[in-house]
Structures are given as C-alpha cells and as structure tokens.
N, C-alpha and C positions, 0 to 999 in steps of 0.2 A: 536487631532485625536480621534474619538470615535470608539471603537471596539465593535462589536456585539459578544455576547457570549451566546450560546444556550446549554442547558443541557437537557437530557431526563433521568429521573429516574422513573422506573416503579412503585415504591412504593409511589410516590408523585401524587398530583392532575394533571389532564391532562392540557397541555399547549394549546395555540391556535390551532384550528382544522388543519389548513394547516401545521403548524410547527410540530404538532404531526404526521401527515401523512408522512412528509418528514423524520422525525427522526425515525419513526417506520420502514419505508422502508430501511433506511440506517442501522438500527440495524439488520433488517432481512437479509440484504445482507452480513453484516460482520459476523453475526452468522452462515451463511451458510458455513463458512470455517470449513470443517470437521476436526476431531481430529488433524489437523496440528497446531491449535492455542492452546495457553495455556488453560488449563481447566477452569480457572476462568475468562478469557477474556469475555466469553459469559454473565457473570453476571455483568460486569462492565457497568457503564453509558457511553453513547457516548457524547463527548464534541466537539462542533464545534465553532471555533473562527475565526473571520475575521473582516476586516475593513468595509466591505460592503456586503450585501446580497440582491438578487433579485429573486423572484419566479414568474413563469408563470403557473397558474393553468391549462390552456388549453393544453399546450405542455408537462406539467409535468417536466419542467426543472427548476432547481435552480442553480444560479450562485453565488459563493462566491469569493470576490476579496480582495486582500491586506493581505499579511501575513496570509494565511489560514492554520489552524491547525485542523485536525480531529484526535481524539484519542479515543480508546476503549481498555482498558487493555494494552497489549503489542503492539497493532497496532497503528502506528503513521504515519499520512500522512501530509506532509507540501508542500505548493506550493504558487505561486503568485496568481493563480486562480484555483478554482476547480468547475467543472460543474457536477451536478448530473442529469443523464438522467433517467426518470422514465417511465416504460411501464407496464400497467396493475397493477398499485399500487405497483410495485417492482422496485428497482433500477437496471437498466440493464447495466449501465456503469458509472464509476466515472472517469472523464477526468481531469487530472492535468497538469498544465503548469507552468514552472518556469525556473530559471537559477541557479541551477537545481530544479526540483520538486523531492520529495523523498517519499518513502514508506518503512516502516520497520516493522518487526514482529518477535517475538521470538516464533518459532514453538512449542518447548517443553521445559520443565525445564532444560533438559540436554544439549540442543543444543544452539549454538551461534545465535545471532540475525541476520536475513537476512535483508540486506540493499540494496535497489534499488534506483538509481538516474538516471534522464534523463531530457532533456528539455521538453519532453512530455511523460506522463505516462497514459495509459488506464488500469484501473482495471475492469475486467469483473466478477462480483460476481457469475453469474450463472455457469460459467465454472471454477471459481477460478483461473484466469490467469491474468498475467501482461504483457502488451506490452510496452516496453521501446523504445522510438524513439529519435534520435539525442543526441549524447554524452552520450550514455547509459553505465551504470556501475552496476554490480551486485556483491555483496560481501557476502560470507557465509563461516564460519569456516576458515577464513584466506585466502580463495581462492577468487581472484578478476577476473572478466571477464569484458572487455571493448570492445565496438564496436559502430557502428552507430545505430544498433537496436538489442534488445535482447527480446526474448519471453520466459517467465518463467511460468511454470505450478506449482503452489504452492502445490497442492495435491501430485503430482508425484515427486516434487522437481527436475524437469528436465528443461534444458534451451537450446535454440538455438540462436546463435549470428551470425551477419554478418556485414561486413564492407560496405563502400560506395565507388562507383567508383569515385565520386567527393568529394571534401572537405578533411579535415585532417584525419579522421578516416577511411582510405582505407582498413585496415585489422583489424581483431579482435586481442585482446591481452589477454592472460590468464596467471595469476601469481598464482602459487601453492606454498604454504609455505613449507620450508624444512621439517618441522615436519610431514607433510602429506605424504612425500616421503619415510620416514623411514619405514622399515619392522617391523612387530610386535615383532620380536626377538631383534631388536635394541632399541626399546622403553624402557624407564625406567619402572620398575615394580611399580605399584601403589597398595597400601594396601587399603582394604575396610574400 
C-alpha cells in the first residue's frame, strides 16, 4: 500500500501549484483559530497523510481517503475520509467521516486536550465550530458528553448536544468527574 504524504513548510521552496494552494488554504483556516490554540501551533507545518488523494480544480474540492491524518502543532484530525471544501481560495469546510473520525486540540498550555469523535465531523474554519453527528462524543478536562449530535464552539468553548428519537443514542449522557464537583475549599492546596 502506498501512502501519500504532503508537507508545507514556509521556509522551503514552493511545491506544485495546486498542492500549494490547498495547503495554504488549509493553513489559513487552521491559523484562523484565535488565541484558543497553542501559541506555537501557528508556526508549525501542516502534515497531511492518506492512502489516496484526489483534487478537482473546478469545484475546489480535495478528497483524501484511507487512514487520513492531518496535523499542525497540537491539532490532530484523523478519519477514514476527509474532504476539503474550498470557496474563494479559502477552506470553507473540512468534512471528516470514519468509525469514528476524531478531532483534537490543546487550547492552551494549562488546559487539557479537547477530544471530539463522531461518525461524521464538520469543521467550519470561518466560525471555528465543530458539528459532530452520529455517535458523537466530546471530552475536555475529564468531562465527557455523548449524544447523537453535538455542536461545539471552539472560541467560546460552549456545546449543545441532543439525542435521537430513533437508534441507540436516544438521550444525551454527561459524565462530570468527581474532582470537578469539589468546592474550592475541599481541594488540596497547591504550591506555586
């Protein structure tokens, strides 16, 4: 099995024109994440790995299939298939499908990594939002939210979840760790 592996490093020579355009658009969309990303994420190269890639210049769509991995700094996206939708030379949507597909990011040095999983994930760079559909799960700081669908606003760090009237996930499930339920007076004192 042959795997395609693409890298974009600003300090190196320009790759093929179409590849450069796609990678620059992806870089721009990931860099659009305001101060919720680690400070050095923006300076990291974007790496895309897959078993297969196909680009349509007319529609601005690129499809990656087979164990797709996109990474930039702390951002890691994994799926069976990822489709990049481009409008006006900017990525408008990153559509991920898998069993499950996953998106993870460490928002700040002090915070825990946010992990999102679902059979279908839509990442909308312009609004910096995730839409998780079918068997959705979102985990952050030990708290786990499960449902049929979850909408997550990365900038505001807010979520909305719902179940499905059909299927197995009829209601949402929220698990809050015991450490998050302790009052500040009950928590052990930490020294600087």
